[in-house]
C-alpha positions in Angstrom: -21.0 28.8 18.6 -19.4 26.3 16.1 -21.8 27.1 13.5 -21.6 30.7 13.7 -17.9 30.6 13.5 -18.0 28.4 10.5 -21.1 30.9 8.9 -18.4 33.6 9.8 -15.5 32.2 8.0 -17.5 31.3 4.8 -18.8 34.9 4.7 -15.3 35.9 5.2 -14.3 33.8 2.2 -17.2 35.2 0.4 -15.7 38.7 0.9 -12.3 37.8 0.0 -13.6 36.2 -3.3 -15.0 39.2 -4.5 -11.5 41.0 -4.2 -10.1 38.4 -6.6 -9.2 39.4 -9.8 -7.5 36.6 -11.7 -5.2 37.5 -14.7 -3.5 35.0 -17.0 0.3 35.5 -17.1 2.5 33.4 -19.6 3.5 31.3 -17.2 0.0 30.2 -15.9 -0.8 29.7 -19.5 2.1 27.5 -19.9 0.9 25.5 -16.8 -2.7 25.3 -17.8 -2.0 24.2 -21.1 0.4 21.5 -20.4 -2.3 18.9 -19.9 -0.6 17.9 -16.6 2.5 17.3 -17.6 4.0 20.2 -15.7 3.3 20.0 -11.9 3.0 23.5 -10.6 5.9 22.9 -8.0 7.6 19.5 -9.3 7.9 20.7 -12.8 7.8 19.1 -16.0 7.1 15.6 -15.5 8.0 12.3 -17.7 5.6 10.9 -20.1 4.6 7.4 -20.6 4.4 6.0 -24.1 0.5 7.2 -24.5 1.9 10.6 -23.5 0.4 10.7 -20.0 2.2 12.1 -17.0 4.6 9.3 -15.4 6.2 10.2 -12.0 10.1 9.4 -11.9 11.8 10.3 -8.7 15.4 11.4 -9.5 17.9 11.8 -6.7 18.1 15.3 -5.3 14.6 16.4 -6.5 13.2 18.9 -4.1 10.3 17.4 -2.2 8.6 18.0 1.2 9.4 16.1 4.1 6.4 13.8 5.0 6.3 14.6 8.5 5.7 18.3 7.6 1.9 18.6 6.9 1.7 22.1 6.2 4.4 21.7 3.6 2.9 18.5 1.7 -0.9 20.3 1.8 1.1 23.4 0.3 2.7 21.1 -2.5 -0.7 19.3 -2.9 -2.2 22.7 -3.9 -3.8 24.2 -0.7 -3.2 28.2 0.1 -1.4 28.9 3.4 -4.9 30.1 4.7 -6.8 26.8 3.9 -4.1 24.8 5.5 -4.4 26.9 8.5 -8.2 26.5 8.6 -7.8 22.7 7.9 -5.3 22.4 10.8 -7.8 24.1 13.4 -10.7 21.6 12.2 -8.2 18.9 12.4 -7.3 19.7 16.0 -10.9 19.9 17.1 -12.0 16.4 15.3 -9.0 14.6 16.5 -7.7 16.2 20.0 -6.0 13.1 20.7 -4.5 12.0 17.3 -1.2 10.5 17.3 0.3 10.5 13.9 3.7 8.5 12.9 6.6 10.8 14.0 7.8 10.0 10.4 4.7 11.1 8.7 4.0 7.7 7.0 2.9 4.2 7.7 1.8 1.3 5.5 -1.1 -1.0 5.1 -2.2 -4.1 3.7 -5.4 -4.2 1.6 -7.9 -6.8 1.4 -6.9 -7.9 -2.0 -3.5 -8.4 -1.2 -1.7 -5.3 -1.8 0.6 -3.2 0.5 0.8 0.6 0.2 2.8 3.2 1.9 -0.1 5.5 3.6 0.2 9.2 4.9 -2.7 9.0 7.3 -2.4 12.5 8.7 -2.5 14.0 5.3 -5.2 12.0 4.0 -7.2 12.8 7.2 -6.7 16.8 6.5 -7.7 16.3 2.9 -10.9 14.6 3.8 -11.6 17.8 6.0 -10.6 19.8 3.0 -13.2 17.8 0.9 -15.8 18.2 3.3 -15.3 21.8 3.5 -15.9 21.7 -0.4 -19.3 19.8 0.3 -20.6 22.3 2.6 -19.8 25.2 0.5 -21.5 23.6 -2.2 -25.0 23.7 0.1 -24.1 27.2 1.3 -23.7 28.6 -2.0 -26.6 27.0 -4.1 -28.5 30.2 -4.1 -25.9 32.3 -5.9 -25.1 31.1 -9.1 -21.6 31.6 -10.4 -20.8 33.2 -13.4 -19.9 30.6 -16.4 -16.4 31.8 -17.2 -13.4 30.2 -16.7 -11.9 33.3 -15.1 -14.9 33.2 -12.7 -14.3 29.2 -12.1 -10.6 30.0 -11.2 -11.4 32.9 -8.7 -14.0 30.3 -7.1 -11.1 28.0 -7.1 -8.9 30.5 -5.2 -11.8 31.3 -2.9 -11.9 27.8 -1.9 -8.7 27.5 -0.8 -6.1 26.5 -3.8 -3.1 28.1 -4.6 -3.5 30.2 -7.9 -1.3 27.7 -9.8 -3.6 24.9 -8.9 -6.6 26.8 -9.1 -6.4 27.7 -12.8 -7.2 23.7 -13.6 -10.6 24.7 -12.6 -11.2 26.5 -15.7 -9.7 26.2 -19.4 -7.7 28.7 -21.2 -8.6 29.8 -24.8 -5.2 28.5 -26.2 -5.7 25.3 -25.0 -5.7 22.4 -27.5 -8.9 21.2 -26.2 -10.6 24.6 -26.5 -9.6 24.8 -30.3 -10.5 21.2 -31.1 -13.6 21.5 -29.3 -15.3 24.9 -28.9 -18.5 23.8 -27.5 -16.4 22.0 -24.3 -14.7 25.6 -24.0 -18.0 27.5 -24.2 -20.6 25.2 -22.9 -19.8 21.8 -21.7 -17.0 22.7 -19.4 -19.8 24.4 -17.0 -21.7 21.4 -16.7 -19.4 20.8 -13.6 -18.8 23.3 -10.8 -15.2 24.1 -9.6 -15.7 22.1 -6.6 -16.2 19.1 -8.7 -13.2 19.8 -10.6 -11.0 20.4 -6.9 -12.6 17.2 -5.6 -12.6 14.8 -8.7 -9.3 15.9 -10.1 -7.2 18.7 -9.1 -6.3 18.1 -5.5 -6.6 13.8 -5.7 -4.2 14.0 -8.8 -1.8 16.3 -7.3 -1.6 14.1 -4.1 -1.1 11.2 -6.2 1.7 12.5 -7.7 3.5 14.0 -4.7 2.6 10.9 -2.7 4.4 8.5 -5.5 7.1 10.9 -5.5 7.6 10.6 -1.9 7.4 6.8 -1.6 10.0 6.6 -4.6 12.5 8.7 -2.6 11.9 6.5 0.6 12.9 3.5 -2.1 15.6 5.1 -3.2 17.0 5.9 0.4 16.4 2.4 1.7 13.3 3.2 3.9 11.1 1.1 1.7 11.1 -1.4 -1.2 8.6 -2.6 -4.0 7.7 -6.0 -5.5 4.7 -7.0 -7.1 2.7 -7.0 -3.9 3.0 -3.4 -3.7 5.3 -1.2 -1.7 6.6 -2.0 1.9 8.5 -0.2 4.4 11.6 -1.3 6.4 10.9 -1.4 10.0 12.8 0.0 12.6 16.1 -2.2 13.2 15.6 -4.3 10.1 18.0 -4.3 7.0 16.8 -4.3 3.8 17.3 -8.2 3.7 15.4 -8.6 7.0 12.7 -6.6 5.8 12.1 -8.6 2.5 12.8 -12.0 4.2 10.2 -10.9 6.8 7.2 -10.8 3.9 7.4 -14.6 3.1 4.0 -16.5 2.3 3.0 -17.1 5.6 3.2 -13.2 6.6 1.4 -12.3 3.3 -1.5 -14.6 4.3 -1.6 -13.5 8.1 -2.0 -9.8 6.6 -4.5 -10.7 4.0 -6.8 -12.5 6.6 -6.0 -9.4 9.3 -7.1 -7.2 6.3 -10.1 -8.8 5.4 -11.4 -9.0 9.1 -10.6 -5.3 9.4 -12.7 -4.7 6.3 -15.8 -6.9 7.4 -15.6 -5.0 11.0 -15.7 -1.5 9.0 -18.6 -2.8 7.2 -20.6 -4.0 10.1 -20.0 -0.5 11.7 -21.5 1.1 8.6 -24.2 -1.3 8.4 -25.1 -0.7 12.1 -24.6 3.0 11.7 -27.2 3.0 8.6 -29.9 0.8 10.6 -29.4 3.2 13.6 -30.0 6.3 11.5 -32.7 4.4 9.8 -34.6 3.7 13.2 -34.3 7.2 14.4 -35.7 8.5 11.4 -38.6 5.9 11.5 -39.2 7.1 15.3 -39.1 10.8 14.5 -41.5 10.2 11.5 -43.8 8.1 13.8 -43.5 11.0 16.4 -44.4 13.4 13.9 -47.6 11.6 12.6 -48.7 11.2 16.2 -48.7 15.0 17.0 -50.2 15.8 13.7 -53.0 13.4 14.7 -53.6 15.1 17.8 -53.5 18.6 16.4 -56.1 17.3 13.7 -58.3 15.9 16.3 -58.1 19.2 18.4 -59.0 21.3 15.4 -62.2 19.3 15.0 
């Protein structure tokens, strides 16, 4: 039943994609030729000395609430329809999931760094990316027209808002197109739209939004930053108490815990690979046995 539903949803997406008729507007051209210096919802970004985008939070900036998963996914670049689809699958996969009420948490990494996390959004984006992988398998028999507009329309079909889907393609006025015509006319199409979505568009957008959200937490006194990373102020703590809590002994404890958790995950992965390998070998052995029996009967 689930497979039938997934195929039905995919068929609907295919039908919708045929109705998409993307057209460039001056606003979209300005956005796509900014080379990432303009975020579709945040607006113009600062630049580092090398000219790359730099996220600097300023008080009063409009940002989504970390507990508002729909709002965050919308800011990351997903369409309303895709967000609803991801939500449905999330509830199916994690029916008992208990998300942090505030929408964020923190995690210490084995290499000694601490980071603020947004676990629900991360899980939902994983579901979105898995859907892209499935789409690649289903669409493999349908070659996509190698035009930038077709790539953008495919991005919209995959669930991106148009102002994010434009990064699946390139505009003829993009400096890269004039500097390297082969990139515009040929090399761009060595990757598929799903590759651009999964490798750069959504990860880059989420990284920026997440960075701004973390900086806002720091500005509001709910978090702080040092050379070990970004830390949350726990409930009932003052900023001074939070910083005093993370002493050398606590850092060592966190590193040890993170290392043990990492080793446990690797062991689980090893066991899962071994289990799948054993199942494959057993299946192959059974297939060989059945083939041998059929061969004997035929003779």
